[in-house]
Structure formats: C-alpha cells, structure tokens
N, C-alpha and C positions, 0 to 999 in steps of 0.2 A: 632692255633697258631698266636701269635701276628706278625705283621709286624711291629712294632714299636721299636722293639729293635734295638740297634745302630749298630750292627753288623749282618753279615751275617749267616744263619744256616750253622751249620758243614754239613749237608746232605742235598743238594737241596731238597725243597718240591716238591714233585711229582716225584722224583726219583726212589723211592722204588716201589710205587704202579704203576709205569708206566709198570711193567712186572709181572708176576705172582710169587707167592710166592717160594723161590727156593728150590729143593730137594737137600739135602746134602748128601754126603757120610761121614762115620766116621769109625774108625779102627773097626776090627774085623767083618767086611761084613755087618755093620749096615748102615740102610739108613732112614733119618729122611725127611718125606714127610709131606705135608699137611694132615689134617685128611679127610677121606672119609666117605660115608655114611656106608659102610660095616664095619666101626670101632665101630660103636654106642654101640653095646653089649659088645667088649672088654674095651672099655672106661668106661661105666657104672658099670661093673663088677670091675674094678680097684677100685673104689670108694666103694666097699663093703668090701676091704681089710681094717682090724681095724688100721694098721699101717699107710695106706695113709689118712684115716679118721682123725687119730690122728694129723698128720703134716699138714693137708689140711683141715681146719675147714669148708670150702665153698665146699660142693658136690652136684651133681645133684641128685633130687629126683626120676627121672624116665628116660627111654631112650629117651622120647619126649623132657625132658629138656635138654639133650645131644645134640639131632638134633639142638635146639635153641642155644647152646653154640657153636657147629660147625659153625652155621650161623655167630654168633657174632666173631668167629675167622676169618671168610672169610671179613666181615666187617672191623674188626680191621686192617686187611693189607690193605684193599682197602684205608682207612683212615690214613694209616701209623702210626697206634698207638700201634700195637701188631702183633705179629706172633706166632704160636703154630704148632708145629710138632708132628707127632707120631713117636715115635722111633721103627724102625721095624728091623726085620731080613730080608735084601735082599730087602725090599720094601713090603713084605706080612705080616707075623705074628707081631703083635703089643707087643712090650717089654716095652714101656713107654712114657712119654711125656716129651718134652723139650720146652721151651716157653720164648719169651722176650716180656715183658710188659712196659707199661708207656714210650713208645718211644718218647724221646724228641729230635726231628730233629735239633732244634736250638742249643741246649746243647750238641748233639751227645752221649746222655746216654740211656740207658735201664736197665730193671730189668731182671734177668734171674730166672727161676723156673722150677722145674722138679719133676718127680717120675719115679718109675720104679716098674713094676709088681713083685710079689713075688717070680715067678718062675725064674726071671732073675736077681735077686738081687745077687751080690758078684761076677759077671763075667765082672766088669768094663764096663757096658752098660752106667751107667749116666756120669760118667768122660768122656767117649769117645764122647759122644753125646754132652756135654758141650763143649768139645774141639771143634768139629766141628762147634758148632754154634758161638762160639767165634772167630773162625778163620774167618768165613763170616761176621760176624758182626763188628769186628775190621779190617777188610781188605776189600773187595769188598763193604759192604754196607756204610762204612765210619764212624761208630761210633768211638766214642774217649774212652768210659768207659762203663764197663758193672759191674752191682754189684747184689749182693744176699744177702739174709737175712735167716737164719734158727735158730730155737730154739737152745739155748746154751746145752739143753739136748738131741738134734739131732745129736748124734756123727758120725752115717753114712753119713748126709748132709755134715758135716763140712771135712769128707776125702774126699767125692766128690769134694768139691769146691777146697781144695788144691791140690789134684791130677790133677785138670784141670788148674791149674796155677792161681787161685783167693786166693791170701792170705789174712789171717785174717787182718783186718782193726781195729776193736773194736767191743765193746759190747752196745747195745741200751738197756738201762734197763727198764724191764715192758713194752716192746712196743707191743707185740702181745697177743691177748687172742686166748687161747685154750679150749677145753672143760673141761680141768682140771684147769683154771685158767689163769693168767698171766704169761708171759715167757719173759725171757732177751731174746734178739736175738743177734746173731753174725753177724757182717757185713764184707763181702768179697768183693773184686772189682779186675777187670783186667783193664789195659788201654793198649791202642795202644801204641805199642814198648817194653810191657812187654816181657820178652823171654819165 
C-alpha cells in the first residue's frame, strides 16, 4: 500500500496482523475459525459439489493444493490482504466458507465471498456467517464498506446477501466468466452505520 496518499488509512496499517485472525460466533451455534490442517478433506470435498464448482470457477485440483491455499490464507492475514474462515458447527464440523478478500486498509473496503456444503444449505448458515463477519469487519476491525458480487442467475446467493443486510446496488454487465460463459453480476454492499 502506498504511503503517498494525502489521507491516513481508514484502518491503521499493522493493526489487524498484530493479532491472530479472530474466531467469530454466529447465530445458530456457528463458529467461524481459521482453517486447520484437519479441514483439508472437507474443503477439497466441497469443491467436488457441482453447485460450488459452477459458482466458484477456481477450485483446488488436489488436497495438496488445498494445503497451499490454507498457507496462502495464513499469509493473506499476516499481510492484511484477506481472511478466510471455516464456518463450523460449534468449532468442529465444517459447514461452509466465509472470506474477506482484497482488503484495502486505506479505503476501508473488502470483498466478501462464501459457499455452504450441500448438507447445510437452507438452514441459514450463510446469512448467519455473513452477518457475523460483517459485524466484526464493520465494527472492531474498522472497515467502512464491504461488498460482494454473484451471478444474476444465482438466486440463492442473492437471498443470502439481502438477508445479511447487503442490499442490491446494481448489475455489472458481462463481468464474470463461468464454465457456461459470461455472466452479469449483481453487486451488493453494506457500509458502516447500515442497520
């Protein structure tokens, strides 16, 4: 990040990485925690699901690649560029993933992303996890704006965003490439102070 900007960062540089990535509690007994080595099989298995493959074009080719991703997640936190959580039942069974990426401490912005395993869909896991991450990010962490994008054809993701307090802001035409071609993407956002 450049120090030549004419204003101070929204979040002081070094303040996030000064401590460990937080463990967050969410409604329904959910616990969001950093990924652990014992989660490799569950994470890799998630990307075998056709729905996750469809909406998340980038997926690991092996469990070894998952281990590399986990190391990148740890490095991302240390460099204050991102955070990825295992969404779990009480800290154990993995139900999904919640992430903040492209963290810009100067602007105070980050991008949210998520998926949920087939066995946990329809139970409010994703909205609860997104609410928990948003509360931390827009509160204690000091971010000003969080946003997310999903295909206009992904109705489930749209429902998650709205339930978690991310209203629809607009449509980004032909923005993303999926296996079946280009997709228009909905943009949702939540800012500090939103109810």
